N, C-alpha and C positions, 0 to 999 in steps of 0.2 A: 410151851404156852398153849393153852386150850383155845381152839377155834370156836368163836362164838357165833351161833346160828340161831336167830330168834324164831325162824319158821320151823317149829317142832311141836310135837304133841306134848300135853301136860306131863306125861311120864318122863319124856326125854328132858323136859325143862327141869324137873326135880333132880334128875341125875346130874344134869349139867351144873346146877347150883351146888350140889354136894362136892363137886370137883374144884370149886372156887374157894380158896381160903380167905380171900380178901372181901370183907363186907361191902366195900364200895363197889366192887365188881358185881357182887350178887344184887345190890340195889339197882345198878344200872341195867342189868339183865331184866329184872322184874319191871323196871320202868318202861323198857321198850316192849316187853312181852305183853303187858296188860294194857290193852287198848280199849278206851271207852266205847261202848256200843252206841253208834249214832242213833239219835232219836228220830223216828220218822216224822216228816213235816205233816202237821195236822192242818188241813185246810180249814179256813174260817167258814163257819156256817153263813149262808146268805139267806136273806128274807126279802120279800116283795112287800112294799108299802103302797097302798092304793088310796087316793083321795076319794071323797064322796062322788064328785062329778068330774071324772078325768076328761081331759081335752082330747086324748087319743088312747087307744088300747095298746099302743106300742110301749114297751117297758124300757126305761132308761137305766142302763147298767153303770153304776158309779163305783170306781175303784181307786184306791190309793196305794201306789207302789213306791215306797220310799218318799221322795220329795215330789213325785209326779202324780197329779190328780187327773183322772180321765173320766169322760162321760160319753156313752155311746147310745144313740137312738137309731133304730133301723130306718126310720123315715125322716124326711126333711120336714121340719116344723118351725115356722118362723117364731112362734111363742117360745119354743125351747131355745132357739138361737138367741133371742133377746135376753133371756135369763143368763145363759152360760157365757155369752160374750160381753154384754154390757153391764150386767150386775156382778158377775164373778170373774171377769177379765180373762176368759179362756180363749185359746186359739184353736183353729180347726186344722187337723192333720189329714191331708188328703190321702196319704198312703194307707193309713189305718182306718180311715173314714170315721174318726172320732174327734171329740173336743178334748183338749188337754191343757194343763197348766203346770209349769215347772216352778216350784216354790223356792224362795231364797230367804235371806235374813230379813228382808223388808216385808214379806207377806205374812209373817207370824207363824204360829204352829200349823203344820200341814193338816193335822186332824181338825183344827178349827175351821180351816177353809173347806174341808170336806163336809163337815156338818152343816156349814153355812150353805153350800151348794145344794145339799140334799134337802134342807129345810125350805130353801127358796123354790126348788122344783116341785116339792110336794105341795107347798102353799100355792104355787102357780098352776096346779091341776095336772101334774104329770105323775104317772106310776113310776116308782123307782125300785131298783134292786140294789140292796146295800148289805154290808157286813152286819151281822146280828148285834155285835157290841155297840153299834152306833145308834140303835133305835131310840133309846131313851133320850139321848142328847138331841136327836132330830126332832122328836115330839116336843121337847121343852125349849128348843132353840138355845141349847147350852153351849155357846161358843163365844169367844172374844171377837168383837167386830174387827175387821181389817183396818189398819191405819194406812190410808192411801195418800196422805199428805206428808211429804218428806222433803227435807232440805239436805241435799247430798253434796259431797265434794267431787268436783270434776278432776279426774286423774287420767285423762286420755292423752296427755302430752301435747294437746293441740293449742289453739289460740287462747282458749279459756281454761287452761290447766290451772288447778289450785284456785278456782273460783267456786262460789257457792251456786248450786243448781236447785231451783225451786220446782218441785214436782207435785202433781195432784192427779187424782183419779179421773176416770171417764165422765163421771156424773158431775164433776165440779168444774169451775172456771175461775181461776185467780189471776188471769193475765192482766186485767186492767189495774188491779192493785199492786201486783208484783212489779210491773214496769215502772211504777212511780218510785221504786227504791233507787237510791243514788248509784249511778254508774251502771244500771241494769242494761242488759242486752237480750234480745229474743234469739234463742238458739234451738231450732227445731220445734219440739213440743214443750220446751221448758224456758224459763227465764233465768239467766245467770247474772251474778252480782260479784264484783271484785271483793277479795277477802278483807281489804282495808275497811270495808263497811260492815264489819261483823256486828257492831252494836245495833245497826238497823235490822240485820238479819235476826238477831235474838229477839228484838221487840216484835218483828213480824211474826215469828214462830209462836211466841207466847199469845199474841193477840188473836191468831187465827188457827190455833191448835195444830200446828205443824210439829213433827218430831224431827230432832236433829240426829243424823246418823253418827256413827262412831268417827268416820272420816271427817265429818263436819265439825265435831267437837275438837278433834285434833287440829284442824285448820284454824278454828277460833283461837285455840291456845297459842298456836304459832303466830298468828296475826297480832294477838294481844301482847305477846313477848316482844315482837318487833316494835310495837308502839311504845311499850314501857322502856325499851332500850334506847329510845331516841333521847337526846340531850335536851332537857327543858331549859330554854333560854328566854330571858326577858330583856327586851331592848326598848329604849325610849322611842316614842314616835318621831318621825322626821319633822323638823320645823317647817311650818307652812309659810312660804313666801307670799307676800301680799300681791294680789293680782293687779297687774297694770293694764289699764285701758288706754291705748295711744290715741291722741287727739291730733287732728290735722291743724298745725299752727302756721301754715304758710300764709303770708299777707295777701289779701285780695287786691287786685289791680282795679282802679277806678276807670271808667271810660272817659276818654278825652273829648271835651266839648269846645266849641269855638271861643267861649268866654275865657277858657283857661290857656289859649294859645298865646304865646308871647308875640308882641307886635313885630319884632324883627323877623319872625317866621311866618307871619300871616300872609305876605305876598306870595311866598312860595307855595302855599297851599291853595290860594285863590285861583 
């Protein structure tokens, strides 16, 4: 049996293939020998965008790495903090001295959040360094606005497990209207509602432009199935007994006067 050794020169490979009568073996040798040449990573070009009247000469570097959006500014600036924290929901990482946000299925397309951040910073008077392909979308504000109003399913296994959780963004406040929902409870920074009240949750979401998460839609289906599985029974209302108001019928005793005392008892009293 021929010893197969892939690490060989092209000449040795040709000679090796000639010794193999089996086409399947020759194919396997070629498959292992021909390795695709790795393409060198081409770094994206970066460009600096400058507003007409910048609030600072410091440049904010905006980067998107997978699902993590980061923003770095060399100086501390309260206006910058107001935009990245309160308008774009970013958090500060003290270790790397930068603001960051990790996107998930509720935040929408990471590129949309990146373009939104860049657009807000540029409109807010900050110089930004961004990837070149983003420039047109930044100038035209070409991004889908973030949906910050969500109704989610609680799945933490705690007291409110399989309840609905009403969530909203930093700029909104739905507490007063959410707490009027049947069975609602305040839970941290959200309001939770029992799943049996799914009809009220659907009406609330439609009236106030809340989105229903996949988990919420599943919980609604489960709650509806439970309600539909209940046996519908009609019973006659109980007969109402006539109310009785008791009256005191005891005879009243009349006071005894001298005129009513019998003659035979009069001497005893005198």
